[in-house]
C-alpha positions as CSV (number, residue, x, y, z in Angstrom):
1,M,-66.6,47.1,-62.8
2,V,-63.6,45.0,-61.6
3,V,-61.4,48.1,-61.5
4,S,-64.1,49.9,-59.4
5,R,-64.3,47.1,-57.0
6,D,-60.6,46.9,-56.7
7,R,-60.4,50.6,-56.0
8,L,-63.2,50.4,-53.4
9,A,-61.3,47.5,-51.7
10,E,-58.1,49.6,-51.8
11,L,-59.8,52.6,-50.2
12,S,-61.6,50.6,-47.5
13,S,-58.5,48.6,-46.6
14,S,-56.5,51.8,-46.1
15,N,-58.8,53.1,-43.4
16,A,-60.6,51.3,-40.6
17,L,-63.6,53.7,-40.6
18,L,-64.1,53.4,-44.3
19,A,-64.0,49.6,-43.9
20,A,-66.6,49.6,-41.2
21,A,-68.9,51.9,-43.2
22,L,-68.6,49.6,-46.2
23,A,-69.3,46.5,-44.2
24,E,-72.5,48.2,-42.7
25,L,-73.6,49.3,-46.2
26,R,-73.2,45.8,-47.5
27,D,-75.1,44.4,-44.5
28,G,-78.3,46.3,-45.1
29,G,-77.6,49.9,-44.1
30,I,-75.1,52.3,-42.5
31,S,-75.9,53.3,-38.9
32,N,-76.4,56.9,-37.9
33,A,-73.4,56.8,-35.7
34,T,-71.1,55.5,-38.4
35,A,-72.5,58.0,-40.9
36,D,-71.9,60.8,-38.5
37,A,-68.3,59.7,-37.9
38,L,-67.5,59.7,-41.6
39,V,-67.6,63.5,-41.5
40,G,-64.3,63.4,-39.7
41,V,-62.6,60.4,-41.4
42,E,-58.9,60.9,-41.8
43,V,-58.7,60.7,-45.6
44,T,-58.6,63.5,-48.2
45,D,-61.9,64.9,-49.5
46,R,-61.2,63.5,-52.9
47,E,-60.6,60.0,-51.4
48,L,-63.8,60.2,-49.3
49,S,-65.8,61.3,-52.4
50,E,-64.4,58.5,-54.5
51,F,-65.2,56.0,-51.7
52,L,-68.8,57.3,-51.4
53,D,-69.4,57.1,-55.1
54,L,-68.1,53.6,-55.4
55,A,-69.9,52.4,-52.3
56,A,-73.2,53.9,-53.4
57,R,-73.0,51.9,-56.7
58,E,-72.3,48.7,-54.8
59,A,-74.7,49.2,-52.0
60,P,-77.9,47.0,-51.9
61,P,-81.2,48.8,-52.4
62,T,-81.9,48.6,-48.7
63,S,-78.8,50.7,-48.0
64,V,-79.1,53.5,-50.5
65,F,-81.6,55.6,-48.6
66,G,-79.6,55.7,-45.4
67,L,-76.5,56.7,-47.3
68,A,-78.3,59.3,-49.4
69,L,-79.5,61.0,-46.2
70,S,-75.9,61.6,-45.0
71,L,-74.5,62.8,-48.3
72,P,-75.7,66.5,-48.1
73,E,-73.7,66.9,-44.9
74,Y,-70.5,65.4,-46.5
75,I,-71.0,67.7,-49.5
76,D,-71.3,70.7,-47.2
77,R,-68.5,69.9,-44.7
78,R,-66.1,67.8,-46.7
79,R,-66.8,68.7,-50.3
80,A,-67.3,65.0,-50.9
81,G,-70.2,62.9,-52.1
82,H,-71.5,64.8,-55.1
83,E,-71.3,61.9,-57.5
84,A,-72.7,59.5,-54.9
85,L,-75.8,61.8,-54.3
86,D,-76.3,62.1,-58.1
87,Y,-76.3,58.3,-58.3
88,C,-78.6,57.7,-55.4
89,L,-81.2,60.1,-56.6
90,S,-81.1,59.1,-60.3
91,H,-80.4,55.3,-60.1
92,G,-80.9,54.3,-56.4
93,G,-84.6,53.3,-56.7
94,L,-85.7,55.7,-54.1
95,S,-89.4,56.5,-53.7
96,E,-90.7,60.0,-54.0
97,R,-91.2,60.2,-50.3
98,R,-87.6,59.1,-49.6
99,I,-86.3,61.6,-52.2
100,A,-88.3,64.3,-50.4
101,D,-86.6,63.3,-47.1
102,V,-83.2,63.7,-48.8
103,A,-84.3,67.0,-50.2
104,L,-85.2,68.2,-46.7
105,R,-81.6,67.3,-45.5
106,M,-80.3,69.6,-48.2
107,I,-81.9,72.5,-46.5
108,G,-79.4,72.3,-43.7
109,V,-76.3,72.9,-45.9
110,T,-74.4,76.1,-45.1
111,T,-71.6,76.7,-47.6
112,P,-72.3,78.5,-50.9
113,G,-70.8,75.6,-52.9
114,A,-73.1,73.1,-51.3
115,V,-76.1,75.4,-51.8
116,V,-75.4,75.7,-55.5
117,W,-74.9,72.0,-55.9
118,C,-78.1,71.1,-54.0
119,H,-80.0,73.7,-55.9
120,R,-79.0,72.1,-59.2
121,L,-80.3,68.7,-58.0
122,L,-83.5,70.2,-56.7
123,T,-84.4,72.0,-60.0
124,S,-83.1,69.3,-62.4
125,V,-83.5,65.9,-60.7
126,I,-85.7,66.1,-57.6
127,K,-88.3,68.7,-58.7
128,L,-90.5,68.7,-55.6
129,D,-92.0,72.1,-55.1
130,N,-92.7,71.9,-51.4
131,E,-89.1,71.0,-50.5
132,Y,-87.8,73.5,-53.0
133,C,-89.8,76.3,-51.3
134,H,-88.2,75.5,-48.0
135,F,-84.7,75.4,-49.5
136,L,-85.3,78.7,-51.4
137,S,-86.5,80.4,-48.2
138,R,-83.4,79.4,-46.3
139,H,-80.8,80.1,-49.0
140,R,-82.4,82.9,-50.9
141,K,-79.3,85.2,-50.9
142,V,-76.9,82.6,-52.4
143,I,-79.5,81.4,-54.9
144,A,-80.3,84.9,-56.1
145,E,-76.6,85.7,-56.5
146,R,-75.4,82.4,-58.1
147,C,-78.4,80.4,-59.3
148,R,-80.8,83.2,-60.6
149,D,-81.5,81.8,-64.0
150,E,-82.0,78.2,-62.8
151,M,-84.4,79.5,-60.1
152,V,-86.4,81.6,-62.5
153,A,-86.6,78.8,-65.1
154,Y,-87.7,76.2,-62.5
155,L,-90.4,78.3,-61.0
156,L,-91.9,79.7,-64.3
157,H,-91.7,76.6,-66.5
158,P,-93.9,74.7,-66.7
159,N,-96.8,76.5,-65.1
160,R,-97.6,74.2,-62.2
161,G,-100.0,76.6,-60.5
162,P,-99.8,78.0,-57.0
163,A,-99.4,74.7,-55.2
164,P,-97.8,73.0,-53.5
165,K,-96.0,76.1,-52.0
166,N,-95.3,77.7,-55.4
167,V,-97.2,80.8,-54.3
168,D,-94.9,81.0,-51.3
169,S,-91.8,80.6,-53.5
170,F,-93.1,83.4,-55.7
171,D,-93.5,85.6,-52.7
172,V,-89.8,84.9,-51.8
173,V,-88.6,85.5,-55.3
174,V,-90.3,88.9,-56.0
175,G,-88.1,90.3,-53.3
176,L,-84.9,88.9,-54.8
177,V,-85.0,89.6,-58.5
178,D,-84.5,93.0,-60.2
179,D,-87.6,92.5,-62.3
180,P,-90.4,90.7,-60.5
181,G,-92.9,91.4,-63.3
182,P,-92.9,87.9,-64.8
183,F,-93.8,86.4,-61.4
184,F,-96.5,88.9,-60.7
185,R,-97.9,88.3,-64.2
186,R,-98.1,84.5,-63.6
187,W,-99.6,85.1,-60.2
188,T,-102.3,87.3,-61.7
189,E,-103.0,84.6,-64.2
190,W,-103.5,82.2,-61.4
191,V,-106.1,84.5,-59.9
192,L,-108.0,85.1,-63.1
193,D,-107.9,81.4,-64.1
194,G,-109.6,80.5,-60.8
195,L,-106.7,78.6,-59.3
196,F,-107.5,80.1,-55.9
197,D,-111.1,79.1,-56.1
198,P,-112.3,76.0,-54.3
199,G,-112.1,72.8,-56.3
200,D,-110.9,69.2,-56.4
201,R,-107.3,70.0,-56.9
202,P,-104.8,68.6,-54.3
203,G,-104.5,70.7,-51.2
204,G,-107.7,72.7,-51.8
205,S,-107.8,76.2,-53.3
206,H,-104.7,77.7,-51.7
207,A,-106.6,80.9,-51.3
208,S,-105.4,81.0,-47.6
209,Y,-101.8,81.5,-48.7
210,H,-102.8,84.1,-51.2
211,Y,-104.6,86.3,-48.6
212,Q,-101.9,85.8,-46.0
213,I,-99.3,87.1,-48.4
214,L,-101.5,90.0,-49.5
215,S,-101.9,91.0,-45.9
216,E,-98.2,90.7,-45.2
217,H,-97.4,93.1,-48.0
218,W,-100.4,95.3,-47.7
219,H,-98.4,98.5,-47.7
220,E,-96.0,97.6,-50.5
221,P,-96.8,99.2,-53.8
222,A,-95.5,96.2,-55.8
223,Y,-98.4,94.1,-54.6
224,T,-101.1,96.7,-55.2
225,P,-102.0,95.6,-58.8
226,L,-102.2,92.0,-57.6
227,R,-104.5,93.0,-54.8
228,E,-106.7,95.1,-57.1
229,T,-106.9,92.2,-59.6
230,T,-107.9,89.9,-56.8
231,H,-110.7,92.2,-55.6
232,A,-112.0,92.8,-59.2
233,Y,-112.1,89.0,-59.8
234,L,-113.9,88.5,-56.5
235,L,-116.6,91.1,-57.5
236,H,-116.9,89.2,-60.9
237,L,-117.6,86.0,-59.0
238,L,-120.1,87.5,-56.6
239,C,-122.0,89.2,-59.4
240,S,-122.1,86.2,-61.7
241,P,-125.4,84.7,-62.7
242,K,-123.9,81.2,-62.2
243,P,-124.4,79.7,-58.7
244,E,-121.1,77.9,-58.7
245,K,-119.2,81.2,-59.4
246,R,-121.1,82.9,-56.6
247,A,-120.3,80.0,-54.3
248,A,-116.6,80.4,-55.2
249,G,-116.9,84.1,-54.3
250,F,-118.4,83.3,-50.9
251,H,-115.4,80.9,-50.4
252,H,-113.0,83.8,-51.0
253,L,-114.9,86.0,-48.5
254,A,-114.8,83.2,-45.9
255,T,-111.1,82.7,-46.5
256,M,-110.5,86.4,-45.9
257,V,-112.4,86.2,-42.6
258,N,-110.4,83.1,-41.6
259,E,-107.1,84.7,-42.4
260,S,-108.0,88.1,-40.8
261,Y,-107.3,89.7,-44.1
262,L,-106.1,93.3,-43.9
263,G,-108.2,94.2,-46.9
264,A,-111.4,93.3,-45.1
265,G,-112.3,97.0,-44.7
266,V,-111.8,97.7,-48.4
267,V,-114.0,94.7,-49.3
268,V,-116.8,95.8,-46.9
269,H,-116.8,99.5,-48.0
270,D,-115.8,99.3,-51.7
271,L,-116.8,95.9,-53.0
272,L,-119.8,94.4,-51.2
273,P,-122.0,97.5,-51.8
274,R,-121.7,96.8,-55.5
275,V,-123.1,93.3,-55.3
276,E,-126.7,93.3,-56.4
277,D,-129.5,90.9,-57.1
278,V,-128.4,88.3,-54.6
279,P,-130.7,85.3,-54.7
280,A,-132.9,85.1,-51.6
281,D,-131.5,81.7,-50.5
282,E,-128.0,83.3,-50.4
283,L,-128.8,86.5,-48.5
284,S,-128.3,84.9,-45.1
285,R,-124.9,83.6,-45.8
286,L,-123.8,86.9,-47.5
287,G,-125.0,88.8,-44.5
288,L,-123.0,86.6,-42.1
289,L,-119.9,87.1,-44.3
290,H,-120.5,90.9,-44.4
291,R,-120.7,91.0,-40.6
292,A,-117.6,88.9,-40.1
293,L,-115.6,91.0,-42.5
294,R,-116.7,94.2,-40.8
295,A,-115.7,92.8,-37.4
296,T,-112.4,91.6,-38.9
297,A,-111.7,95.1,-40.3
298,A,-112.5,96.7,-36.9
299,A,-110.2,94.2,-35.1
300,N,-107.4,94.9,-37.6
301,A,-107.8,98.6,-37.1
302,N,-107.6,98.3,-33.3
303,P,-105.3,95.3,-32.6
304,T,-105.1,96.0,-28.9
305,D,-108.8,96.0,-28.3
306,E,-109.6,92.5,-26.9
307,R,-113.4,93.0,-27.2
308,L,-113.2,93.7,-31.0
309,R,-110.9,90.7,-31.4
310,H,-113.3,88.5,-29.5
311,D,-116.2,89.6,-31.6
312,A,-114.2,88.9,-34.8
313,D,-113.2,85.5,-33.5
314,E,-116.8,84.6,-32.7
315,L,-117.9,85.5,-36.2
316,Q,-114.9,83.8,-37.7
317,Y,-116.0,80.6,-36.0
318,A,-119.6,81.0,-37.3
319,V,-118.3,81.4,-40.9
320,F,-116.1,78.4,-40.5
321,E,-119.1,76.3,-39.4
322,V,-121.0,77.0,-42.6
323,T,-118.0,76.9,-45.1
324,P,-117.1,73.4,-46.2
325,G,-113.5,72.9,-47.1
326,L,-112.2,76.1,-45.5
């Protein structure tokens, strides 16, 4: 510890900007202006990295977060601060919310080396799915080329379900890997396990994201089995003798309306005619959903027809009014 403090004193005494940064850290937190200025400090990358690591270990708890926010930029532009960021995330006492803020700063890195380093931290230390999805979307090419196995391992194990943002991450990944089969298999399991049904899980059913993605890839053969499984599962729900399952099926139909699902026509013509023996007290709601899906299909088929779009929007609003949690 004495050697570390001596080395920190030696580094800070050799450069006025390092001395100022250290003084601010010891006094409760580094200012944004000083943190920005450190990017151009006239010391070697190795000396800056050593300074940041030692300063992070000596900084009081009130200073760690401010320093951690700046470290992704130093890693990106100066190749300095890797050990300091490791320390801040693992031993800095940061709350999950503050760790998430640091993770969001990682999205802005640009160099391949920084992307690889941040990806390692996101998958092994931070492990926040929402922030990982944004990072993956921004840096998909580098991650696919240099972090493929880490990416696959993180997304598939353990099975954390489609939320938060995991279904979006899967949608990104199936376009990156040579064999997207494992991801489509897991995605299909989510459908059949009811993880897109309404429930008490955080964030709701996540069916909206599912139908958005199916619409975006409507003409891509790779998504056809997933779409067919989804429709078969929906028919299973609507034909179930259990009221709660039929209610889940109605929720799926309402979500399709709300998301202007491109498969609305298929549902109207191929699926709903096979639904029989609907209880009398559910006929009115099913009829509304049927009309709304038919209007959605017509608007989708004629995207420039403002009258059809208006009719679909009116019915969409009516469905929203009678669908809790949509």
